[in-house]
N, C-alpha and C positions, 0 to 999 in steps of 0.2 A: 406455391405458397406466397401470398402477397406480403408486402411490408406491414400492412395493418394486421394481418394474421400473426406475423412474427412478433409484433409488439404485444398483441393480446396474450401470446404464450408467455412472454416475459413478465407481463402483469400478473398472470397466474403463478409464475415462479416466485414473484415478490410476495404474494399472499402465502405461499407455502413457507418461505423463509421467515415470515413474520411470526410464525408459531414458536420460533426459537429465540428467546430473549433472555437477558441477564436476570430479569425478575421472575423467570420461570419458563419452562417449555410446556406449552399447553396445546393440545390438539383442537383444531377448529373444524367443526363439522362441514362448513361450507367450502373448504378447500378441496379442489378436485383431486381424485386418485390418492387420497390421503392415507387410506388404510394400508396401501402397499408401500408407502415411502416414509411415513412419519417415524415409525419405530427404528428402521434401519439407519436413518439419518441421525436420530437422537443417539443411537448406540455409537455411531462413529464420533460424534462430538464428545461423548463420555470417555471414549477410548483414545482420543487423539493424543493426549499427553504421553501415552505409552509409546507412540511412534515418533513423536517429536517433543522433547522436553520443554521447548519454548511455547508450544501450542496449548496454553491453559484454556480451560473451559470458558473463563471470563473473556479472554481475548477472542476466542472463536465466536462466542455469542455477540460480542461487540461488533465484529466484522459482519455477521449475518444481519444484525439490526440495521447496519448501514446499507447493506444491499437491499433489504426489504423496503427501506425508505427511499431508495433510489429508483426501484423498479415500479414506478407509478405511471398512470396514463399521462400526467402532466410532464413528468421528467423525460419519459421515453419520447413523447411528442416533441418537446423542445430540443432534445438531443439529436433526433434524426431529421428534423425539419429542413435544415440547410442542404441536405444531400438528396440525390435522386437514385434510389435503389430499386425502383419499381420494376424495371426491365433489364436489370443488370445481368451480364454474362457470368454465370457462376464459375469461380475458380477455387482451387484448393489452396488454403493458406495454412502453412505450418506455424505452430506456436511452440517455442521453447520457453518453459515457464521457470521462474525462480521459486524458491520455497521459504523465503525469509519470514513471511507473515501469512496467516490463514487466507486461502483463496486469492493470493496476490495476482494470479494470472486470470482471474475471472473476468476482468474488464476486457481483456483481449478476446477471450472466448465469446462473450456476448456480442462484442463488436463485429467479429467475423460473421456470426450467425445473423445478426440484425441486418447486416449488409447483403445477405443472401448468398454468401459463399459457403463452401465446405471447410471444415476445420479439422486439421490433423494435429493432435495435441501430444507433446512430449512433456510429461510432468516432472517436477523435481521429486526425488525420493523422499524429501522432507515434507511434502504436501501432496499426497496422491490418493487420499481416501474420500474426500468430500465431493470433489468435482464430478467423478463418475456417477454418483447418485443423482446429482442435479441434472446431468446429461440424460440419464435414464428417465428422470421426471419429465423432461421436455419431450422425449420420445413417447412417453405415455400420453402426452397431450396431442401429439401429431406424429404418426409413424414415419413421416417423411424425414424427420431428423435422424433416423437410423442411417440414412444415406449421407447425411450432412456432417456427422460427428464420428471421428475415429481417434482412438488413443493408441499410442505405440510406446514401447520401451526400447525399441531398437533404433537403428539409424533411420532417419526419415527419408522417404523416397516419394517420387511422383507428386510434387507440389509445385505451385506456380509462384508463390511469394512466401515470405517468412517474417515473423515477428519474434525476435530473440532477446531475452533479458538475461544479463549476467554482469560480471564484474568488468572493470577496465581491462583486465588481463584476458578474460574469455572473449570479450568483444572483438579483440584482434583476430582470434581464431574464427569467430562468426563472420567477420568481414571478409576473411580470406575464403572460407568454405562456401559462403553464399554470394560470392562476388558476381555471379551471373544471374542472380535472382533479385527481383524487387524486394526490398527489405526495410524493416525498421530494426535497428540494432541499438539496444539500450545499454548504457554503461552505469557506473556508480554515480549516484547523485545523493546529496545531503541537503538538509534544511537548516537554516540559521534563524536566530531571533536577535532583534536589535533592541537593547534597553537604553533608556535615557536617564533613569532615576526617577522619572515622574509616574511610573506605573503604579496602579492601585494594587492593594493586596489581592483583589479579585483577578486582576490581569496576571499576576505572578502565579496564583493558584491554577489558573487556566493553562498557563505555560507548562506547568507540571504535567498536564495531560499530553501536551505536544512532545515532551521529552520522554516520558516513561511508558506511554501506551505501546504495546507490543515489545516492551523491554528496550525500546529505542532501535529496533532492528529494521524499520521501514525507511524508505527514502524520504517520506514525509515527516519522519521523526527529527526533532531538533537535536542536532549533535554539536552545535557551537553557538556561543553567545558573543555578540559585540557589545561592549560596555564602555562608558566614558572613563577617562582617566580618573583615578581615585574613587571608583565606584565602590560602594559599600554593599557587600553580598549578604548582609545580615537579613534584610527583609526577604530577599530571594530564597535563602535557605529556610527561613521560617515558613514560607508559603508552601514548601515542598514536604513538610512533615507528614502529611497524609500518605505519602508514598514510601515511608520507611518500612512498611510491611513487605516491600519487595525482597527484603533480606530473608524472608521466610521461604523464598524460592531458591532452592539449592544451586541451580545453575547461575542465577544472577549473583548470589552471595559469593560463589567461587570466583566469578569474574571480578567482582569488587575486590576481594582479598588479593587476587593475583595482580591486578593492575596497580593497586595501591602499593603492594610490596615492590613491584618493579620501579615505580616512581620514587619510592623511598630509597631504594638501593642506588638508584641513579642520581639521587639528590636533586631531583627536579622540584621546582617551586610549585606547591599545590595547596588547595584548600580541601577540607574534608568535613562532612557532617555525619559520618557513620554509615551512609549508604550511597553517597554520590561524591566522586572526586572531581574537583574543578582544577584543570591544568591549563596554564597559559600556553597557547600553541597556535600557529598560523594555519595549520591543517584544518580541513573540514570534517573528516570522518573520524570521530572519536570512538574508542573501544566501549564495550558494554560497561555500564556503571561509572563511566567517565564522561565529562562534558568539557570540551575545549572552550576557551574564551580568549578574546583578543580586544585590546583597548583601542579606542579611536580618539582623535583630537577634535574633529568637527564632523558634522553630519554630511556636509557636501563632499568632503574627501571620502567619507565612508560610502556614499552613493556611487562614487566613481569606482571604488574597490568592488562593490557588489556587482556593478555593471560589467566590470572586467572579468568577473568570475561566474557570470550567469549560466554558462554551460555546465558548471559543476553543481548548480543549486536547483532544488525542486520547489521549496517553499521559503519565503522570506516573511517571518512573523514580526509584526511591529504595529504600532499605532500611527496610522497615516504617514508612513515613511516613504513608500514608493507605490507607484501604480501596480496593480496586481498583487499587492501584499496580502497576507493572510492575518486575520485577527487572532489574538491570543486564544488558545484552546480549540482552534478550528482546523488544524492541519489534518486530523484524522477523519474529517467529514467531507471528503471530496465529492463534487458533483460528477455526473456521468461525462460532462464535457471538460473536466479537469484532467488532462492527459499526462501520463508519465513522460518525463523528459520534454514536456510541452510540445510533443509531436502529435498532430491531429490524426488519430488512428482512423477515423471514419473517412476523412479526405483521402488518406492513403488507400483505403479499401475501395473507395469509389473509383479510383483511377488505375487499379492494377490490370 
């Protein structure tokens, strides 16, 4: 199977995913093998929240829209062009997936396959129903994938390299357990936004998307603000009003109530608008329904602070603040070449 054939399969997969959108799930006649897969996949989307309370239908469809827009001829071509996978020696790559947001391990999955390797997948119990259907869809396009894709719920064996995603705590176990394997071991990362007070209402409204999409559970979700001294949060809170409906989600509301109660009992200084608590804190990873903030005196000092902490950060949201910064509202729209932990997965796979 050539690299061009593999790209063509992912283009077809993108067309399949394009049927599942927030404005409706509609079957397209031109999609290959659709009769076999459309309804089972739709059913899993509808049922997902019963397996994982954070996996709302809206968030799943948002993720699928993103993947359908990524798996295009232009994107797949630009992504794979810098690498030589035509005559690669196929290896088996184990993937230990997280389960914090829908299909969070899908990028690793397609990376291994596009490179021409075999994939051994250990899914999170929080996100285990969607990917097997997509794997079977690929097998329906080319039976050779049956030998290329394996799922396991047990201890992984007989693999040459591994990509493992977890917390800072679990990463230490991964590093020990996979010490003799070529590996990418991912740890906790968070995203921050830098405000100057000059942001437009549209900027702040877009920032709401960076904060609240997936309930703030992704590494690309903004969990902390840097603000100037004496910053007025009034415009910021006004811009977030459309997200007040999150309190209709029981798990989010429970987290809001719990964290607010803890802060009140501990007499922490905080701000509150009824669905988001703002707490001044130097940490990066804020709890659900809470956003940390930290004040800065000048932008040059702040740049030095960001640089010193770059290993902890995935996205830096701001207007023309730093190279490789992300525009307001764009953290949840990564390109195929926007790698988790900023580690080039395809370069790793080219050289194992």
